[in-house]
C-alpha positions in Angstrom: 0.0 0.0 0.0 1.3 3.5 -0.8 -0.8 6.3 0.6 -0.4 9.6 -1.2 -1.1 13.0 0.4 -0.3 16.7 -0.1 0.9 19.1 2.5 2.2 22.7 2.4 5.6 21.6 3.7 8.0 18.8 2.9 8.2 16.0 5.4 11.5 14.1 5.7 11.4 11.2 8.1 13.8 8.4 7.6 13.0 5.6 5.2 9.2 5.9 5.4 8.7 8.4 2.7 9.6 6.8 -0.5 8.9 9.8 -2.8 8.4 13.5 -2.3 7.4 15.8 -5.2 6.9 19.6 -5.2 3.6 19.9 -6.9 3.3 23.6 -7.8 4.6 27.0 -6.9 1.0 28.3 -7.3 -0.6 25.9 -4.9 2.4 25.4 -2.6 1.9 21.7 -2.3 4.4 18.9 -1.6 3.0 15.5 -2.6 4.2 12.6 -0.3 4.2 8.9 -1.2 4.6 6.6 1.8 5.5 3.0 1.5 3.5 0.7 3.8 4.7 -2.9 3.9 3.1 -3.9 7.2 0.0 -2.8 9.0 2.1 -1.9 12.1 3.5 1.0 10.0 0.2 2.7 10.1 0.8 4.7 13.3 -0.1 7.9 15.0 2.6 9.8 13.1 1.3 8.7 9.7 -2.3 9.3 10.7 -1.4 12.8 11.9 0.1 13.6 8.4 -3.0 12.3 6.7 -5.2 14.4 9.0 -3.1 17.4 8.4 -3.3 16.8 4.6 -7.1 16.5 4.9 -7.3 19.9 6.7 -4.9 21.4 4.1 -7.0 20.1 1.3 -10.2 21.5 2.8 -8.5 24.9 3.0 -7.4 24.8 -0.7 -10.8 24.2 -2.2 
C-alpha cells in the first residue's frame, strides 16, 4: 500500500517516505508517497500527516 497526500511543507522522516514531489509554486503543495509494507507502520505519526493533509485540502478548495 502506498498512501499519497499533499501538505504545504516537505516531510523528511527516515525511510518511510519513498517519494516527495513539489507539486506547484502556485498551490504550494508537496506530494508525499509513503511505502507501507506492514499494518504496524500505520501509526499515530502517519495518521497525523493524513489528518493534516485533509485539513490542508479543505482549505485549498
